[in-house]
C-alpha positions in Angstrom: 17.6 -43.9 -33.4 13.6 -43.1 -33.6 11.8 -45.5 -35.8 10.3 -44.1 -39.0 6.8 -42.7 -38.9 4.5 -41.4 -41.8 2.0 -38.5 -41.0 -0.9 -37.4 -42.8 -0.9 -34.2 -44.5 -4.6 -33.1 -45.1 -5.4 -30.1 -47.3 -8.3 -27.6 -45.6 -9.9 -24.3 -46.2 -8.7 -22.8 -42.9 -6.2 -24.2 -40.0 -8.6 -22.4 -37.4 -11.2 -24.2 -38.3 -9.4 -27.4 -38.8 -7.9 -26.7 -35.1 -11.4 -25.9 -33.6 -12.4 -29.2 -34.8 -9.7 -31.5 -34.0 -9.1 -30.2 -30.5 -12.7 -31.0 -29.6 -12.4 -34.3 -30.1 -9.2 -34.8 -28.2 -6.2 -33.7 -30.5 -3.7 -31.0 -28.9 -2.0 -28.8 -30.8 2.0 -29.4 -31.7 2.9 -26.4 -34.0 1.2 -23.7 -35.6 2.4 -22.2 -38.6 0.7 -18.6 -39.9 0.8 -16.8 -43.8 2.2 -17.3 -46.2 2.1 -21.3 -45.8 -0.6 -21.8 -43.2 0.3 -25.2 -41.2 -1.4 -27.0 -38.6 0.2 -30.0 -36.8 -2.1 -31.9 -33.8 -1.6 -35.1 -32.0 -3.8 -36.8 -29.4 -3.3 -38.5 -26.0 -3.0 -42.1 -27.6 -0.7 -41.3 -30.2 -2.5 -40.2 -33.7 -1.0 -37.6 -35.7 -2.9 -35.3 -38.3 -1.3 -32.3 -40.1 -3.2 -29.6 -42.2 -2.1 -27.4 -44.8 -4.4 -24.6 -45.5 -5.2 -23.5 -49.3 -6.5 -20.7 -50.6 -10.3 -21.7 -51.9 -10.1 -25.0 -51.4 -13.6 -26.3 -51.5 -14.3 -29.3 -48.9 -16.9 -31.0 -50.9 -14.9 -31.9 -53.6 -12.0 -33.1 -51.1 -10.2 -36.3 -52.2 -7.9 -36.6 -49.2 -8.1 -39.8 -47.2 -5.8 -41.3 -44.6 -6.0 -44.6 -42.5 -5.8 -44.5 -38.7 -4.4 -48.1 -37.2 -5.6 -48.5 -33.2 -5.9 -51.1 -30.6 -9.3 -50.3 -30.0 -11.6 -48.4 -32.4 -14.5 -48.4 -30.2 -12.7 -46.4 -27.7 -11.8 -43.6 -30.3 -15.5 -43.6 -31.7 -16.5 -42.9 -28.2 -14.2 -40.5 -27.8 -15.0 -38.6 -31.1 -18.5 -38.7 -31.1 -18.3 -37.2 -27.2 -16.3 -34.2 -28.7 -18.7 -33.6 -31.9 -21.6 -34.1 -29.7 -20.3 -31.4 -27.7 -19.0 -28.6 -30.3 -22.0 -29.0 -33.0 -25.0 -29.9 -29.7 -25.4 -33.3 -31.3 -23.3 -35.6 -33.5 -23.3 -35.0 -37.5 -24.4 -38.0 -39.6 -24.5 -36.1 -42.8 -22.8 -32.9 -44.4 -19.3 -31.9 -43.9 -18.2 -32.7 -41.1 -19.9 -36.2 -40.6 -19.2 -39.4 -38.5 -19.7 -42.5 -41.1 -21.2 -45.7 -40.1 -19.3 -48.1 -38.3 -18.5 -51.1 -40.1 -18.1 -55.1 -38.9 -17.3 -58.3 -40.7 -19.5 -60.7 -40.7 -17.1 -63.5 -39.1 -16.0 -61.2 -36.7 -17.8 -60.6 -33.6 -15.6 -58.1 -32.7 -15.9 -53.9 -34.0 -13.6 -53.5 -36.9 -13.7 -49.3 -37.6 -15.7 -46.1 -38.5 -15.0 -43.5 -40.8 -14.9 -39.5 -39.8 -15.0 -36.9 -42.5 -13.4 -34.0 -41.1 -14.1 -30.0 -41.7 -12.0 -30.4 -45.1 -13.7 -33.3 -46.6 -11.2 -35.5 -46.0 -12.3 -39.0 -45.0 -10.1 -40.3 -41.9 -10.6 -44.5 -41.6 -10.1 -45.5 -38.0 -9.7 -49.7 -38.3 -8.1 -52.3 -35.5 -4.9 -52.8 -35.7 -5.3 -56.8 -35.6 -7.1 -56.5 -39.2 -4.2 -55.0 -40.9 -1.2 -57.1 -39.0 -2.2 -60.5 -40.0 -3.5 -61.4 -36.6 -6.9 -61.8 -37.7 -9.0 -64.6 -39.8 -11.0 -62.1 -41.7 -8.9 -58.6 -42.5 -10.8 -55.7 -43.4 -9.7 -54.9 -46.7 -9.9 -50.8 -47.1 -11.6 -49.9 -50.7 -12.0 -46.1 -51.9 -15.9 -46.4 -52.6 -16.6 -43.9 -55.3 -19.2 -40.9 -54.3 -21.8 -41.8 -56.9 -21.5 -45.6 -56.8 -25.1 -47.6 -56.1 -25.3 -50.8 -54.3 -24.7 -53.1 -56.6 -27.8 -55.3 -58.7 -28.1 -58.8 -57.5 -27.3 -61.7 -59.7 -31.1 -63.4 -60.1 -29.5 -66.7 -60.5 -27.4 -66.4 -57.0 -28.5 -68.4 -54.2 -30.6 -66.0 -51.8 -29.2 -66.5 -48.8 -26.1 -63.5 -49.0 -26.6 -59.9 -48.4 -23.5 -57.8 -49.5 -20.6 -57.4 -47.2 -20.3 -54.3 -45.3 -17.2 -53.2 -47.2 -19.3 -53.6 -50.3 -21.9 -51.7 -49.3 -21.4 -48.0 -50.5 -21.4 -45.6 -47.7 -24.5 -43.0 -47.2 -22.9 -40.3 -47.5 -22.8 -38.7 -51.1 -26.1 -39.9 -52.9 -28.5 -41.7 -50.7 -31.9 -41.0 -52.8 -30.7 -43.7 -55.3 -29.0 -45.9 -52.8 -32.5 -46.1 -51.0 -34.5 -46.7 -54.2 -31.7 -49.7 -55.4 -32.8 -51.1 -51.4 -35.6 -53.0 -52.2 -33.6 -55.6 -55.1 -30.4 -55.1 -53.0 -31.5 -55.8 -49.4 -35.2 -56.9 -49.0 -35.0 -59.7 -52.2 -31.7 -61.4 -50.5 -32.6 -60.6 -46.8 -35.0 -63.5 -46.3 -32.9 -66.6 -45.8 -29.4 -64.8 -45.1 -27.5 -65.6 -42.2 -27.9 -63.6 -39.0 -24.9 -61.8 -39.0 -25.1 -60.8 -42.9 -29.1 -59.4 -42.5 -27.7 -57.8 -39.4 -25.0 -55.7 -41.3 -27.6 -55.1 -44.1 -30.3 -53.9 -41.1 -27.6 -51.4 -39.5 -27.1 -49.8 -43.4 -30.5 -49.3 -43.6 -31.3 -47.7 -40.2 -28.6 -45.2 -40.8 -29.3 -44.8 -44.3 -32.5 -43.9 -44.1 -32.0 -41.5 -40.7 -29.9 -39.4 -42.9 -32.9 -39.2 -45.5 -35.0 -38.3 -42.8 -36.9 -41.6 -42.7 -36.9 -41.6 -39.4 -39.8 -44.2 -38.6 -37.9 -46.6 -41.1 -34.6 -46.3 -39.6 -36.6 -47.1 -36.1 -37.7 -50.2 -37.6 -34.8 -51.4 -39.1 -32.8 -50.7 -35.9 -35.5 -53.0 -34.0 -34.9 -55.7 -36.6 -31.4 -55.6 -36.2 -31.7 -55.6 -32.1 -33.6 -58.4 -32.4 -30.9 -60.6 -33.7 -27.9 -59.3 -31.6 -28.7 -56.1 -29.5 -25.3 -56.2 -28.1 -23.5 -56.2 -31.6 -20.9 -53.1 -31.5 -22.4 -52.1 -35.0 -25.6 -52.0 -33.6 -24.6 -49.8 -30.2 -22.9 -47.5 -32.2 -25.8 -47.3 -34.9 -27.9 -46.3 -31.6 -26.2 -43.7 -31.1 -26.1 -42.2 -34.7 -29.7 -42.5 -34.8 -30.4 -40.6 -31.3 -27.8 -38.6 -33.1 -30.1 -37.9 -35.7 -32.9 -37.4 -34.0 -34.5 -40.5 -34.6 -37.3 -41.2 -31.9 -36.0 -44.8 -30.1 -38.9 -45.2 -27.7 
């Protein structure tokens, strides 16, 4: 008897578009059904399954679809998907739909924790390391859906100026970048001085990718340079370097 499994069923406006997107990042078509109920079943060589249903008039911009993909090595998946997106679009998209969103790491864990990909249907596919959910990590990741319009929280003036918001507490740079950027001075700079290196590195990587999305390429390069001076081999820094290059930022 086979073990139970759950397969995400994601909405999209066109299964043809979903197929083009998914096959570019390494998925194979296992089943395709045409009208009146278009349906697409996909599976990658490492066993990741995604199914899509086509909805007439579906607007990807308003999608709240999401799923969690648990893998042993999210870095390998990130590189494979990044390469496929680069070949499909000429560069890795970091804004709009679809887009590859900033990777996440935890302050108390050296290793890479995961990343998110927004597909052609506007669905957020979150890829996380298996140990983070299986309890094999001292600092397990908690996946929280951040509202698209949420801004970075204002810090408590009475708090110790030694902490920068943890990666999972910082809004993804995907929906309202200008307000998030305007909150930067109080949220990051005022609390960046004296922060633990791993906390400051997380904030700098976030700022670098947010600046790149806003077209502030010089500031993006400066933030990344500062992060590299802390730890140029950190997985989040390496991934941010790839993201900035894909966005056209001149890193010298």
